C-alpha positions as CSV (number, residue, x, y, z in Angstrom):
1,M,-12.8,-84.1,115.1
2,L,-9.4,-84.6,116.4
3,R,-9.5,-88.4,115.2
4,Y,-10.3,-87.0,112.0
5,I,-7.1,-84.9,111.8
6,V,-4.9,-87.7,113.1
7,K,-5.8,-90.0,110.5
8,R,-5.2,-87.5,107.5
9,I,-1.8,-86.4,109.1
10,M,-0.9,-90.6,109.4
11,A,-1.9,-91.0,105.6
12,A,-0.1,-88.2,104.5
13,A,3.5,-89.3,106.5
14,P,3.8,-92.2,103.8
15,L,3.6,-89.6,101.1
16,L,5.9,-87.5,102.2
17,C,8.7,-90.2,102.5
18,L,7.9,-91.0,99.2
19,V,8.4,-87.4,98.0
20,C,12.0,-87.0,99.7
21,V,13.1,-90.3,97.8
22,L,11.6,-89.2,94.6
23,C,13.1,-85.6,95.0
24,F,16.6,-86.9,95.8
25,T,16.5,-89.6,93.0
26,L,15.5,-87.0,90.2
27,I,18.1,-84.9,91.1
28,Q,20.9,-87.6,91.3
29,L,19.6,-88.8,87.8
30,A,20.3,-85.3,86.2
31,P,22.9,-85.3,83.8
32,F,25.1,-82.4,85.2
33,D,25.4,-80.8,88.4
34,A,27.0,-77.6,89.6
35,I,30.4,-78.9,89.6
36,D,30.2,-79.4,85.9
37,M,29.1,-76.0,85.6
38,L,31.7,-74.6,87.8
39,A,34.5,-76.8,86.1
40,R,37.0,-74.7,83.9
41,P,39.1,-75.9,81.1
42,D,42.2,-75.4,83.0
43,M,41.1,-77.4,85.9
44,S,42.8,-81.0,86.4
45,A,40.8,-84.0,87.1
46,E,42.4,-84.0,90.6
47,V,40.9,-80.6,91.5
48,I,37.5,-81.2,90.3
49,E,37.8,-84.7,92.3
50,A,38.8,-82.7,95.2
51,I,35.6,-80.2,95.0
52,K,33.4,-83.5,94.9
53,V,35.0,-84.8,97.9
54,R,34.4,-81.5,99.6
55,E,30.6,-81.5,98.7
56,G,30.2,-85.2,99.6
57,L,29.4,-86.0,96.0
58,D,32.0,-89.1,95.9
59,K,30.1,-90.9,98.3
60,P,27.4,-93.8,97.2
61,G,24.0,-92.3,96.1
62,Y,22.1,-94.0,99.4
63,L,24.8,-92.4,101.7
64,Q,24.1,-88.9,100.3
65,F,20.4,-89.2,100.9
66,F,20.5,-90.3,104.4
67,H,22.9,-87.4,105.0
68,W,20.8,-85.1,103.0
69,L,17.6,-86.2,104.9
70,K,19.0,-85.8,108.3
71,R,20.4,-82.3,107.3
72,M,16.9,-81.4,106.2
73,V,15.1,-82.9,109.4
74,S,17.3,-80.7,111.8
75,G,16.8,-77.9,109.5
76,D,19.8,-77.5,107.9
77,L,19.3,-76.8,104.3
78,G,22.8,-76.8,103.0
79,Y,24.9,-74.5,101.1
80,S,24.9,-73.1,97.6
81,I,27.6,-75.1,95.6
82,V,27.9,-72.0,93.4
83,N,28.3,-69.0,95.9
84,H,28.6,-70.9,99.1
85,Q,26.0,-69.0,100.9
86,S,23.5,-70.7,103.2
87,V,20.2,-71.9,101.4
88,A,18.0,-71.4,104.4
89,L,19.2,-67.5,104.5
90,G,18.9,-67.2,101.1
91,L,15.2,-68.7,101.4
92,A,14.5,-66.5,104.4
93,S,15.7,-63.5,102.6
94,R,13.5,-64.0,99.5
95,L,10.4,-65.8,101.2
96,P,8.8,-62.4,102.6
97,N,9.1,-60.6,99.2
98,T,7.2,-63.8,97.5
99,L,4.4,-63.5,100.5
100,V,3.8,-60.2,99.8
101,L,3.6,-60.5,96.0
102,V,1.4,-63.6,95.9
103,L,-1.0,-63.5,99.2
104,P,-2.6,-60.2,98.4
105,S,-3.3,-60.9,94.6
106,Y,-4.4,-64.4,95.5
107,A,-6.7,-63.1,98.0
108,F,-8.0,-60.6,96.1
109,A,-8.6,-62.8,93.1
110,V,-10.3,-65.7,95.4
111,S,-12.7,-62.9,96.6
112,L,-13.6,-61.6,93.4
113,A,-14.0,-65.0,91.6
114,V,-16.5,-66.0,94.2
115,I,-18.7,-62.8,93.4
116,L,-18.4,-63.1,89.8
117,G,-18.9,-66.9,89.6
118,L,-21.8,-66.6,91.9
119,I,-23.3,-63.8,89.7
120,A,-22.7,-65.7,86.4
121,G,-23.9,-69.1,88.0
122,S,-27.2,-67.8,89.0
123,S,-27.7,-66.1,85.6
124,E,-26.8,-68.6,83.6
125,G,-27.5,-67.9,80.0
126,S,-27.7,-64.3,80.2
127,R,-25.5,-61.8,78.5
128,L,-23.5,-61.1,82.0
129,D,-22.8,-64.8,82.5
130,K,-21.6,-64.9,78.9
131,F,-19.6,-61.9,79.2
132,I,-18.2,-63.5,82.1
133,D,-17.5,-66.8,80.8
134,G,-15.9,-65.3,77.6
135,F,-13.4,-63.2,79.8
136,C,-12.5,-66.5,81.7
137,S,-11.9,-68.1,78.3
138,I,-9.6,-65.4,77.0
139,G,-7.9,-65.2,80.4
140,M,-6.8,-69.0,80.4
141,A,-5.7,-68.9,76.9
142,T,-3.5,-66.1,77.7
143,P,0.1,-66.9,78.8
144,T,0.9,-65.1,82.2
145,F,4.3,-63.5,80.7
146,W,2.2,-62.0,77.8
147,I,-0.2,-60.3,80.2
148,G,3.1,-59.1,82.2
149,L,4.5,-57.6,79.1
150,I,1.8,-56.0,77.6
151,L,1.2,-54.0,81.0
152,I,4.7,-53.0,81.3
153,Y,4.6,-51.7,77.4
154,I,1.3,-50.0,78.2
155,C,1.4,-48.8,82.2
156,S,5.3,-48.3,82.0
157,Y,6.8,-47.5,78.6
158,R,3.8,-45.8,77.1
159,L,2.2,-44.0,80.0
160,N,4.9,-44.1,82.3
161,L,2.7,-44.6,85.2
162,F,4.3,-47.5,87.0
163,P,8.3,-48.5,87.3
164,V,9.1,-51.6,85.3
165,L,11.8,-53.7,87.3
166,G,12.5,-54.7,91.3
167,M,11.1,-53.8,94.3
168,Y,12.2,-50.0,95.1
169,T,13.4,-47.3,92.9
170,V,17.4,-47.4,92.6
171,G,19.0,-44.6,94.7
172,M,15.7,-43.7,96.7
173,E,15.3,-44.5,100.3
174,P,12.5,-47.4,100.6
175,N,9.0,-46.3,101.3
176,L,5.7,-47.6,101.2
177,A,4.6,-45.6,98.6
178,D,7.4,-46.5,96.2
179,A,6.9,-50.3,97.1
180,L,3.3,-50.1,96.1
181,R,3.9,-48.8,92.6
182,H,6.6,-51.2,92.1
183,L,3.9,-53.9,93.4
184,T,0.9,-52.7,91.1
185,L,1.9,-54.4,87.9
186,P,2.8,-57.9,89.4
187,W,-0.4,-58.0,91.4
188,I,-2.6,-57.3,88.6
189,T,-0.7,-59.5,86.6
190,L,-1.2,-62.4,89.0
191,I,-5.1,-61.5,89.4
192,I,-5.8,-61.8,86.0
193,A,-3.6,-64.9,86.0
194,F,-5.5,-66.4,88.8
195,L,-8.9,-65.2,88.1
196,P,-10.1,-67.3,85.4
197,D,-10.2,-70.7,86.7
198,M,-11.3,-69.8,89.9
199,V,-14.3,-68.2,88.4
200,R,-15.1,-71.2,86.2
201,Y,-14.9,-73.2,89.4
202,V,-17.3,-71.2,91.5
203,R,-19.6,-70.8,88.4
204,S,-20.0,-74.3,87.8
205,S,-20.7,-75.3,91.5
206,A,-23.3,-72.0,91.5
207,I,-25.4,-73.5,88.5
208,G,-25.6,-76.9,90.2
209,Q,-26.7,-75.2,93.6
210,W,-29.1,-72.8,92.0
211,R,-31.2,-75.7,90.8
212,E,-31.1,-77.5,94.0
213,D,-34.3,-77.4,96.2
214,Y,-33.6,-75.3,98.7
215,V,-33.3,-72.5,96.5
216,M,-37.0,-73.1,95.3
217,V,-37.8,-73.3,98.7
218,Q,-36.1,-69.8,99.6
219,K,-37.7,-68.3,96.1
220,A,-41.0,-69.5,97.3
221,F,-40.6,-67.7,100.6
222,G,-39.7,-64.5,99.0
223,A,-36.3,-64.2,99.6
224,S,-34.4,-62.0,97.3
225,K,-31.7,-63.2,95.0
226,K,-29.1,-61.7,96.8
227,E,-30.1,-63.3,99.9
228,I,-29.9,-66.6,98.4
229,L,-26.8,-66.3,96.8
230,F,-24.7,-64.9,99.7
231,R,-26.8,-66.6,102.9
232,H,-27.1,-69.7,101.4
233,V,-25.6,-70.7,98.0
234,I,-21.9,-69.4,98.7
235,K,-21.7,-71.9,101.8
236,N,-21.8,-74.9,99.2
237,V,-19.9,-73.0,96.4
238,L,-17.0,-72.5,98.9
239,L,-16.3,-76.4,98.7
240,P,-14.6,-76.3,95.5
241,V,-12.7,-73.1,96.1
242,I,-11.4,-74.7,99.5
243,T,-9.6,-77.4,97.0
244,L,-8.0,-74.6,94.8
245,V,-6.7,-72.5,97.8
246,G,-5.0,-76.0,99.4
247,M,-3.6,-76.7,96.0
248,S,-2.1,-73.4,95.6
249,L,-0.1,-73.2,98.9
250,P,2.9,-74.2,97.0
251,M,3.2,-70.9,95.5
252,L,3.9,-69.6,99.0
253,I,7.3,-71.7,98.3
254,T,8.3,-71.2,94.7
255,G,5.9,-67.9,94.1
256,A,4.7,-67.1,90.9
257,F,8.2,-67.6,89.3
258,I,7.3,-66.4,85.7
259,T,6.1,-63.3,87.0
260,E,8.9,-62.8,88.9
261,S,11.1,-63.2,86.2
262,I,9.2,-60.5,84.0
263,F,9.3,-57.9,86.6
264,S,12.6,-58.8,88.2
265,W,10.9,-59.4,91.8
266,P,13.6,-60.7,94.1
267,G,11.5,-63.5,95.2
268,V,11.9,-67.4,95.6
269,G,10.6,-68.1,92.4
270,V,13.8,-66.1,90.5
271,Y,16.0,-67.6,93.1
272,F,14.9,-71.3,92.3
273,L,15.4,-70.8,88.3
274,T,18.6,-69.4,89.0
275,A,19.5,-72.6,90.9
276,I,18.1,-74.6,87.9
277,Q,20.2,-72.8,85.5
278,A,23.4,-73.3,87.5
279,F,22.6,-76.9,88.7
280,D,23.0,-75.6,92.2
281,Y,21.4,-79.0,93.3
282,P,21.0,-77.8,97.3
283,I,18.9,-75.2,96.5
284,V,16.7,-77.2,93.8
285,M,16.4,-79.8,96.0
286,A,15.5,-77.8,99.3
287,I,12.6,-75.7,97.4
288,T,11.4,-78.9,95.4
289,L,11.3,-80.5,98.7
290,F,9.6,-77.8,100.6
291,S,7.2,-77.0,97.5
292,S,6.1,-80.7,97.7
293,I,5.4,-80.5,101.5
294,M,3.2,-77.5,100.9
295,V,1.2,-79.7,98.2
296,I,0.8,-82.3,100.8
297,L,-0.1,-79.8,103.6
298,G,-2.5,-78.0,101.2
299,N,-4.5,-81.1,100.7
300,L,-4.5,-82.0,104.6
301,L,-5.7,-78.5,105.3
302,A,-8.3,-78.9,102.5
303,D,-9.6,-82.1,103.8
304,I,-9.8,-80.8,107.3
305,C,-11.6,-77.4,106.2
306,Y,-14.0,-79.9,104.2
307,G,-14.8,-81.9,107.5
308,L,-15.5,-78.4,109.3
309,A,-17.6,-77.0,106.2
310,D,-19.2,-80.4,105.8
311,P,-19.7,-83.1,108.7
312,R,-21.0,-85.5,106.0
313,I,-17.6,-85.6,104.3
314,K,-15.8,-86.4,107.9
315,T,-18.2,-88.9,108.6
316,V,-17.8,-90.9,105.3
317,R,-14.1,-90.5,105.2
318,S,-13.9,-91.9,108.6
319,N,-15.7,-94.9,107.6
């Protein structure tokens, strides 16, 4: 197993280098940067040039790249051009907020998707299956921002059950009950957004597994439907879920930025969008790079989990 993991890590290393180059190149190709946004009409060309020299933007592109890469490797993410604050500190202060928002909602969505997908897949063509599949179709066709706005209108504006914006009530001492009230609507929004795709994946896999010979054997031995689903079928159904979970790791960095924007949640997603609007490239590059790293890491962890869940996959890929 150790040999397999080392091979997957070695295969991911060149991809990570390519991501670094692409990340830097795409930012350099942008028509504007933060200096253009900060420049005022009364600024002379000499002042603007001095700012570029201070930020190191006067050097050739390849020198800027190696300087940026050296800082990234050492853990120095640089400073915001707009407010001169440390990017690392900015991310560190917002990442816990994003994790609190994304992790519980995603974990609940995965657990519920497995249950609903198994039930729907084992009852193909039934009314319950059609209902679950219809719900997934509606969910996949509904934009996340619309779900959030509807929840705000009904639950906050009309019923006055939950607060609309932020993490805590302004002027109130922060406490767990108040935080949970602010979290409720964003959590529900994300669960509804995450659920349809995962249910579809699990349902499709469960339909295929329900037709396998081992299921027929279990039925012949008198095993109940519940026992077959949650003791045997679920082991094979979880394989596509591993892929989905692995590919979702970048959300731990970028957050669910649409949901964060709607509910004014002070997470990494809002931080990223603000930086894009201001062309604050040190923040944009740092978050883009770490999101790409999380994609590679997610694929790597998915491969490792595949090898643990099904040794045949490890054998085939090793050959």
